[in-house]
N, C-alpha and C positions, 0 to 999 in steps of 0.2 A: 686076933692078930692075923690069922690066915684069911679071914673074911675081908679084911681091909686090903690085903695084897691082891686078892682075886678081883676085887672091884677096880682097882687101879689098872690091872691088865686089861680088863674088859673095856674100859674107857679108852685106853690106848689103841686097842684094835678097832674100836668104833670110829675113831677120828683119823686113823691112818689113811684110808682111801681119800678122804677130803684133802689131806695134806699132800699126798703123793700124786694124785691125778693132775692137779694144776701144774705141778712141776714137770710131769711127763708131757703134758700138752704143750707146755712152753718149749720144752726141748724139741719136741716133734716139729712144732711150727718153725723153730729156728733152723732145724735141719732142712725143712722144705723150702726155705727162702721166704716165707711169709712173715707176717707179724707175729710176734710172740702171742701165745694164747693169753686171753684176758685183756688185750689191748686192741684198738682199731687203727686202720691206716689213715693218714691225714687226707682231708678232702681237697679236690682241685680248686684253684682260685676262680671266683665268679667274674662276670663281665665288668661289674663295678670295680672289683679289686684290680683288674688289668688296666682300666682307663687311668690317665694321669690325674694327678691331684687337681681339684677345682681351681686352686690358685694358679697353677701352671697354664691351664687351659684359658683362663681369663687373661693372663698376660699375653698369650699368643694372639688372642682375638684383638686385644688392644693394639698390638704392634701392626697387625694387618689393617686395622681401621686407620691407623696413622698413615701407613703407606698409601692406602687408597685415597685418603684426603690430599696427600701431597701430590699424587699423580693427577687427581682431578683438578687441582689448582693449576698445574702446568697445562692441562688440557684447556682450561678456561682462560688462561692468560693471553690477552690480545697480542702480546709481544712474541708468543711462541710461533715458530714457523710451522709450515705444513708438515714437515717430517716429524717434528716433536709431537704435534697433535695426533698424527696417525699412530705413532708408537705408543703414546699414552692411552689412546682409546683401546688399542690391542691389549695393553697390559691390564686395563680395568676389566676386560672381558675374560682374563685368565685367572691364574691361581695367585696365592699369596707370594709364591716364589717368583712369578712373573712380575708382580708389582715391585718386589725387592730388586730384581735384576734390572728393571727399567730405571729405578732410582739410582742404582749404583753405577751403571755403565750405559744403558740404552739411551737415556736422555742426552748424554754428551755426544754420542755418535750421531744421533739425529740432529742435534743442534749444529754440529760441525757441517753437516750436509746443508742445512738451512742457511747457515752463514755464507757458504759459498754461493748459494743461489742469490742471496741478497747482494753480494758483491757483483755478481753478473748483472743484476737489475740496475744497480747504481752505475755500473760501467756503461750500460746501454743508454741510460738517460743523461749521463754527465757530459761535461765539456772536455776539452782536450786534456787539461791537467788531471781531472778526475779519472778519465779513462786510463791515463798513464799510470796513476797510483794504483788503481784497481787491478790493472794487468800485472803489475809487479807483485801484488799480494797473492794473486792467483798462481803466478809462476813459482813463488816461494812454496806455496802449498803446505803451509804449517798453520796450526791453530793459532800460534802467536802472531804470525803475519796477518792472517785474516782478521783477528780480533783488533790488532793495532789499526788496521785500515778502517774498520767499522767504528771504532771508538774515537779516533782522532784524525787519521790520515785523510779520510774523505772530506772532512770539514776544512782542513788547510788547503786541499786541492780545489774545493768548491770556491773558497774565497778568491783564489787566484783566477779561476774562470770568471767569477762575478766581476772582478775588477776589469777584466778584458771587456765584458759586456757593457759595463758603465762607460768605458772609453769609446766603444763603438757608438753607443747612443749619444754620447757627447759630441762626437764628430759629425753626426747626421742631424743633430737637433738645432733648434733656434737658440736665441740668446738666453731665454729663461732656462731651457734644458741644459745648456752648457754651464750656466752658473751653478745649478743644483748638482749636476754631475761632478763638477770640480770640487764642490764642498764635500761630497761623499768620498771622493778619492783622497782629498787632503786629510780627512778624519782617519781613513785607513783602518776602520774597524768593521768586523762582520756585521754589527748592528747597523752602522751608517750605510754600508753598501746595500744591505738587505732592504732598509727603509726606502732608499732611492729606487731600487728595482721594483719594489712592491707598491709604492704609492707616490713617492716624490717625482718620479719621471712623468707621471700622468698629469699631476697638477701643473708642472712646469710646461708640459706640452699644450695643455689647454690655454695657458697664457700666450704661448707663441702662436697657436692657431687663431686666437682672437685677434691678435695684432695683424696677422697675415690676411685674415678675412676683412678687417677694416681697410687694409691697403687695397685689396681688390675692389671693395665697395667705392673707394674714393678715386680709383684709376679712371681717367677720362676715356681710356680706350676700352673699358668694359662696356659690353652691350647692355641693353635694358633687362634682358632675362638673367644675365650674370649678376647684375646689381640687385635684382629682386631676390634671387636665391641667396646671395650673401647677407642681405638684411634679415631674411628669415632665419638663417643659421645663427646669426648673432643674437637673436631672441630666444634661441633654444639652448640645448645642453652641450656639454663637451663633446658628446657623441655626434650631435648635429654639426658642430664645427668641423670635426674630423671627417665626417661623411661628405660635407660640402667640398673640402679641400681635396679629398681623394677621388671623388666621382662626380659630385653635384656641379662643381664649377665647370668641368669639361662638358657635361651634358647641357648645361645652360649655354656654354660657349658654342656648342654645335648648333643649337637652335638659333642663336644670334647670327652665326655664319650663314645659315640657310636663308634667313631673312635678308641679310646683306646681299647675298648672291641674287636673290629675287629682285631686289631693288636695282642692281646693276643690269639685270636682264631687261628691265623696263626702261632704263634711262640710257643705256650704252648704245654704241653703234652696232651695225650688223654683226661684225665679228665678235664683239663682246657679248651681244645678246645670244648668239649661237653657242658660244663657249659656256656661258652661264647656264643656259637651259640644259646643255649636255651634262654639266656637273650636277645639277639638281636631279637629273634622272639617274645618276650613279650613286655611289656610296658617299659617306661623310668624308672619307679621304679624298674623293674627287672634288668635293666642295672646298676643302682646305687647300688643295693644290691649286684650284682656280683662284682663290683669294690671294694665295702667296705669289704665284707667278703667272698663271693663266690669264688673269684679267689684264695684266700689263702687255703680254704678248698679243692678245686680241686687240687691245687699244692701239698698239703699234700698227697692226694690220689695217685698222680703220683709218688711222692717220695717213698711211701710205696710199690707201685707196682714195682718200679725199684729195691728197696732193696730185695723184694721177688725174683725177677728175678735173681739177683746176687747170692742169697742164693741157689736157685735151681741149678744154674750152678755149684756152688762150690760143692754141694752134688753130682751132676753128675760126677764131676771130681774125687771125693773121691771114688765113686763106681767104676770108671774105674781103679783107682790105686789099689783098693782092688782086682779087677779081675786080674790084672797083678801079684799080690802077689801069688794068687792061682796058676798061671801058672809057678811060679819060681821053682817048684819041678821038672820040666822037665829039662833035661841036657842042652837043647838048650838055656834055659833061663838064664843059668849061664854066658853065654857069652854076654848077653844083659845088658848093663849098665842101672841102674835105677837112675834117677836124683832126689835127695831129694828136697823137696819143700823149697823155700826160707822162711826165718823167717817172720812170720806174724807180721806186724807193727800195733801197737795200740796207739792211741793218749791218752793224759792225761785224756780225758773224757771217755775213754773206747771205742772209735770209731775205728772200723777196716777200715783202709784206703786202704789196698790191701793185697792179698794173692796169691802167685805164685805157681802153680802146673803144672809141665811139661812145664814151660815157659809161662803159661797163667796168665795174670794179672786180678784179681777180684777187681773191683773198686766199692765202695759204692756210692750211689747217694746222692748228697747234702752235701756240706761241713759242717762238724761239727755234722752230724746226724749219730747216731750209727746204724749199721746193726741189723736186727732181730737176735734173739738168734739162729736160725737155721744156719745162715751163720757162726757164731763163732764156733758152734759145729762141722760143717763140716770141717772147717779148722783144728781143733784139731784132728779130726779123721784121716784126711789126713796125718798130721805129724806123728801120731801114727802108721799108716800103713807103711809109708816109713821106720821107725825105725825097724819094724819087718822084712822087706826085708833085711836090712843090717845085722841083727843078723843071719839070715838064711845063708847068703853068707859066713859069717865067719866060721860057723859050717861046711859047705861043704868043704871049703878050708882046714880046719884042718884035716878032715877025709882022704882027698886025700894025 
């Protein structure tokens, strides 16, 4: 009985340190602020544990890719203005936040600036109505006003300007152009007006040009070079017809005018010849002026000179007749017959057409033009002198 009790005590003593020591260590560790004895502190999280979950990272990458694709699309869109393209390129070179910022606000700011530029461009190229509507949109300076002009206002204003253009073309055109323009105005649609301005007017003008060129070809007043050029144009294209009417006809006419002036220089009187040669030595304007007025002024000078020459000749004949009367007092002169001048013929307009003295015909220059008063006076003096000779003869015969 005693032996069993002793054994139990020994076992208790033996295991007591093992039981007590961990408890003491635990208490000491707790008092020092560390981990209780027999346990380890938790480890710090690793880099993998700090990174977001793979699913979240994948979603973020997908969102960035979508934004990048949207920005690239705006960059490649031919309708995007310069401002939008520059802002899109800058966003693509930046971060995911830059892409998102461009898509949410940046593109609209850039588009607003581009739209104003477009309105300015349309204003500069448009007609009066377009310029007025564009100016009103710019003065309003709101996104709504700018958009309304670009989407609708500019087209209504352009139709108004186009109608004015059609009316102007109609007023200046020939019969075919007037007919086609009237039809477009009566239709009063943007399509009909545009069709006339883009194609219809040219087809109608070709028809009018062909008619006008045929008229020039058949005009008896057209010179040989003008007719030749007209025939060549009629065998060509619409452009050939237009070129003939705009420049070719005048060039051919100038050539014909020079030829005509040369002909007058060869066949005209001294004054006409001198004026024609002076014109040929000058410009084409000088040639035109000669043919218009100069030739007639020079012809009048030639006519006056011819009349003066005839008058001078008549006066000389009168002087010769009067000299013969003075010699009639000599006996030998009584046997010399004196021929009386023929009757001076005068037209109803008082024009002297001829006077004969000693068998010589005095002709005036230019049909229907009266001689100068000197020619008429000489002829009268000639007739008076011849009468005096006859009276003298009768007296001499009576005395014998």
